C-alpha positions in Angstrom: 54.8 52.3 -176.7 51.1 52.0 -175.8 50.8 50.1 -172.6 48.2 47.3 -172.4 47.1 46.1 -169.0 45.4 42.8 -169.0 42.1 42.3 -167.1 42.4 41.2 -163.5 41.0 37.8 -162.6 37.7 37.0 -160.9 36.4 33.9 -159.4 35.4 31.3 -162.0 38.1 32.3 -164.4 40.3 29.7 -166.1 44.1 29.7 -166.1 46.1 27.7 -168.7 49.4 26.0 -167.8 52.0 25.8 -170.6 55.6 24.7 -170.9 57.6 27.3 -172.8 60.9 25.6 -171.8 61.2 22.5 -169.5 58.4 20.1 -169.7 55.9 19.0 -167.0 57.5 15.6 -166.5 60.0 17.1 -164.1 57.2 18.2 -161.7 56.2 15.6 -159.2 52.5 14.5 -158.8 52.3 16.0 -155.3 53.5 19.4 -156.5 51.0 19.3 -159.4 48.1 18.4 -157.0 49.0 21.1 -154.4 49.2 23.8 -157.1 45.9 22.8 -158.6 44.2 22.8 -155.2 45.7 26.2 -154.3 44.4 27.8 -157.6 41.0 26.2 -157.1 40.9 27.7 -153.6 41.4 31.1 -155.3 38.2 30.3 -157.3 40.1 29.6 -160.5 39.8 26.7 -162.9 43.0 25.0 -164.2 43.6 23.6 -167.7 46.8 22.5 -169.5 48.1 23.1 -173.0 47.6 20.0 -175.1 51.4 19.6 -175.4 52.0 20.0 -171.7 52.2 16.2 -171.1 54.9 13.9 -169.7 55.7 12.4 -173.1 57.1 15.8 -174.3 60.5 15.5 -172.7 63.6 15.4 -174.9 67.4 15.5 -174.3 67.1 19.0 -172.8 63.9 18.2 -170.8 61.8 20.1 -173.3 60.0 19.5 -176.6 59.6 20.7 -180.2 59.7 24.5 -180.6 56.4 24.6 -182.6 54.5 22.5 -180.0 55.6 24.9 -177.2 54.7 28.0 -179.3 51.4 26.5 -180.4 50.3 26.0 -176.7 51.0 29.6 -175.9 49.1 30.9 -179.0 46.2 28.6 -178.3 46.0 29.9 -174.8 45.9 33.5 -176.0 43.2 32.7 -178.6 41.0 30.7 -176.2 38.4 33.2 -175.0 37.8 31.1 -171.8 41.4 31.4 -170.7 42.1 34.6 -168.7 45.7 33.9 -167.5 48.6 31.8 -168.6 51.2 30.3 -166.3 54.5 28.6 -167.2 54.9 25.1 -165.6 58.6 25.9 -164.7 61.6 27.6 -166.2 64.5 25.9 -168.1 67.0 26.9 -170.7 65.3 27.5 -174.0 62.2 29.7 -173.9 64.0 32.1 -176.2 63.8 29.5 -179.0 60.1 30.1 -179.4 60.1 33.9 -179.7 60.1 34.0 -183.6 57.3 31.5 -183.7 54.7 33.6 -181.8 52.2 35.9 -183.4 52.5 39.1 -181.5 49.7 40.8 -183.3 47.3 38.0 -182.0 48.8 38.4 -178.5 48.3 42.2 -178.7 44.7 41.8 -179.8 43.9 39.1 -177.1 45.7 40.5 -174.0 45.7 38.4 -170.9 47.9 37.8 -167.8 51.0 35.7 -168.4 53.2 34.7 -165.5 56.5 33.0 -164.8 60.2 33.7 -164.0 63.8 32.6 -164.5 64.2 31.4 -168.1 60.7 32.7 -168.8 62.3 36.2 -168.6 62.9 35.9 -172.4 59.2 35.3 -173.2 57.8 37.9 -170.8 60.1 40.7 -172.0 59.6 39.8 -175.7 55.9 40.0 -175.3 56.2 43.4 -173.4 58.6 44.7 -176.1 56.6 43.6 -179.1 53.1 44.3 -177.9 53.1 46.6 -174.9 51.3 44.0 -172.8 52.3 44.1 -169.2 53.5 40.6 -168.0 54.1 39.2 -164.6 57.5 38.1 -163.3 56.3 35.8 -160.6 55.8 32.2 -159.6 55.5 29.3 -162.0 52.6 26.9 -161.6 55.0 24.5 -160.0 56.0 27.2 -157.5 52.5 27.2 -156.1 53.0 23.5 -155.4 55.3 24.2 -152.4 53.6 22.7 -149.4 55.4 24.9 -146.7 56.5 28.5 -146.8 54.3 29.6 -149.7 52.2 32.1 -147.9 54.2 35.2 -149.0 54.3 33.9 -152.6 50.5 33.4 -152.7 49.8 36.7 -151.1 51.8 38.7 -153.6 50.5 36.7 -156.5 46.8 37.2 -155.5 47.3 41.0 -155.1 48.5 41.1 -158.7 46.0 38.7 -160.2 42.9 40.2 -158.5 43.9 43.8 -157.4 46.0 46.7 -158.7 49.2 46.0 -156.8 50.8 46.3 -153.3 53.7 47.5 -151.3 56.6 45.1 -151.7 57.5 44.1 -148.1 60.2 41.7 -146.9 59.1 38.1 -146.3 59.6 37.1 -142.6 61.8 34.2 -143.7 63.2 32.6 -146.8 64.6 29.3 -148.0 66.9 28.0 -150.7 66.5 24.3 -150.1 65.5 21.4 -152.5 61.8 21.6 -151.5 60.7 19.9 -154.7 62.8 16.8 -153.7 61.4 16.6 -150.1 58.4 18.7 -149.2 58.9 17.9 -145.5 62.6 18.5 -145.1 62.8 22.3 -145.2 65.2 24.9 -143.9 63.9 28.4 -143.3 66.2 31.4 -142.6 65.1 34.6 -140.8 65.0 37.4 -143.2 67.3 40.3 -142.2 65.5 42.5 -144.7 66.4 44.5 -147.8 69.8 46.2 -148.2 69.7 49.7 -149.4 73.1 50.2 -151.0 72.2 53.6 -152.5 69.5 55.8 -151.0 67.1 57.8 -153.1 63.6 58.1 -154.5 62.5 57.1 -158.0 59.5 56.2 -160.0 59.2 54.5 -163.4 58.3 51.4 -165.4 59.6 48.0 -164.2 61.7 46.0 -166.7 63.9 43.0 -166.2 64.0 39.6 -164.6 66.8 37.0 -164.6 69.9 38.9 -165.6 71.6 36.1 -167.7 68.4 35.4 -169.6 67.7 39.1 -170.2 71.1 39.4 -171.8 70.1 36.6 -174.3 67.8 39.2 -175.9 70.7 41.7 -176.6 70.8 42.8 -180.2 67.5 41.2 -181.0 64.1 42.8 -181.8 62.9 41.2 -178.5 65.3 43.3 -176.3 63.3 45.6 -174.0 64.1 49.3 -174.3 65.0 51.3 -171.2 62.7 54.1 -172.0 62.4 57.3 -169.9 62.1 56.5 -166.2 62.9 52.8 -166.1 63.2 50.8 -162.9 65.4 47.8 -163.6 64.9 44.6 -161.6 67.5 41.8 -161.9 68.2 38.6 -160.1 70.7 35.8 -160.6 70.6 32.0 -160.3 73.5 29.8 -159.1 75.8 28.7 -161.8 79.2 28.1 -160.2 80.4 28.3 -156.6 82.4 31.4 -155.8 81.9 32.7 -159.3 78.4 34.1 -159.4 79.3 37.4 -157.9 81.9 38.0 -160.6 79.6 36.7 -163.3 76.8 38.9 -162.0 79.1 41.9 -161.9 80.3 41.6 -165.5 76.7 40.9 -166.8 75.4 43.9 -164.9 78.2 46.0 -166.3 77.3 44.9 -169.8 73.7 46.0 -169.3 74.9 49.3 -167.8 77.0 50.1 -170.9 73.9 50.3 -173.1 73.2 53.8 -174.4 69.7 53.8 -173.0 70.8 52.8 -169.4 70.9 56.6 -168.8 67.1 56.2 -168.5 67.3 53.7 -165.6 66.4 55.6 -162.4 66.9 52.8 -159.9 67.9 49.1 -159.7 66.2 46.4 -157.6 68.2 43.2 -157.0 66.7 39.9 -156.0 68.3 37.7 -153.3 71.3 35.6 -154.4 71.2 31.8 -153.8 73.2 30.4 -150.9 75.4 28.3 -153.2 76.5 31.4 -155.0 78.5 32.5 -151.9 78.1 36.2 -152.6 79.1 38.0 -149.5 77.8 41.3 -148.3 81.3 42.7 -149.0 81.1 41.4 -152.6 77.6 42.9 -153.1 78.9 46.2 -151.9 81.9 45.9 -154.2 79.7 45.1 -157.2 77.5 48.1 -156.7 80.5 50.5 -156.2 82.5 49.1 -159.1 79.8 49.9 -161.7 80.0 53.6 -162.4 76.5 53.8 -163.9 75.0 52.9 -160.6 76.8 55.6 -158.6 73.9 58.2 -158.6 70.8 56.1 -158.6 69.0 54.1 -155.8 70.1 50.5 -155.5 68.1 48.1 -153.3 69.2 44.4 -152.9 68.2 41.2 -151.1 64.6 41.5 -152.3 62.2 38.6 -152.4 62.2 37.8 -156.0 64.3 35.3 -158.0 65.5 31.8 -157.3 65.1 31.7 -153.5 61.7 31.4 -152.0 59.2 32.9 -151.3 58.7 34.8 -154.6 57.1 38.2 -155.1 55.2 38.9 -158.3 56.4 42.0 -160.2 54.8 43.4 -163.4 57.2 43.9 -166.3 55.8 47.1 -167.8 54.1 48.0 -164.5 54.7 51.0 -162.4 57.1 51.2 -159.5 57.5 54.0 -156.9 60.5 54.0 -154.5 60.4 56.3 -151.6 62.4 56.2 -148.4 63.3 52.6 -149.0 59.7 51.5 -149.6 58.7 50.0 -152.9 55.1 50.3 -154.2 54.1 48.2 -157.2 51.0 48.6 -159.3 49.6 48.1 -162.8 
């Protein structure tokens, strides 16, 4: 596949906010305002897809498939738009995949960023076009009043520069910040856990594990080509069950024929409610035979806890002596 790297941003560029899954109505006015101000401080203009309005909010907090797809295609076709951000995640971004024009996207490459359920959209675009996409904060993520410094730093290094060394955030949180911006609980970061030592380099692929598996057997499923670095994270679904669900989902992925091309695995931090102990993490890694001889690094700052690193799907990753360098 021919890799396409979108142009980095510069001051004065416009970003477009769209809703591939859940609609904007779920985002509070304070969060919207803070995010807009933060992007403007970066020197960027903010615009919204015409269907990214409060009225578009149905029984699953989303809207018509065509409306969602149209907003994405209009953003790619608009010459003034240089980057696209999802407003938030959700449960149904995979619905829109057949309704996108991948030839248009390929011929109008630009940055597109989001995480969680947006895993489906980002990996589909990478698979169908070769366009490198960003697994990073939603527009709403930038509306976090406190504890957003690491998220902003990583994002700006990807938007404006070629990359960075992925370091551990000094602290993290897993609280309901979007409910109460002032009532926050921050936890000292004990740092990454290196379950298997080793060096590796390759192309990053992955995102939210459960969402990535939704692409199995479809034309949108990313291939693990020669020298792949797999990044996966999990979101809380059921207390005391997430470790087991993660284990069987990870095993399913590891049983793919092309998993032999995976040279290392990066695992994002589990949410507190998942109750995945250190012993369970160790058990998961040891119980999956395909992980036995490759580097595995866990408790990294990407996924559903905050802050959030920005990682390029299709970008380059170098792992050496426990350090992780990201570039595109």
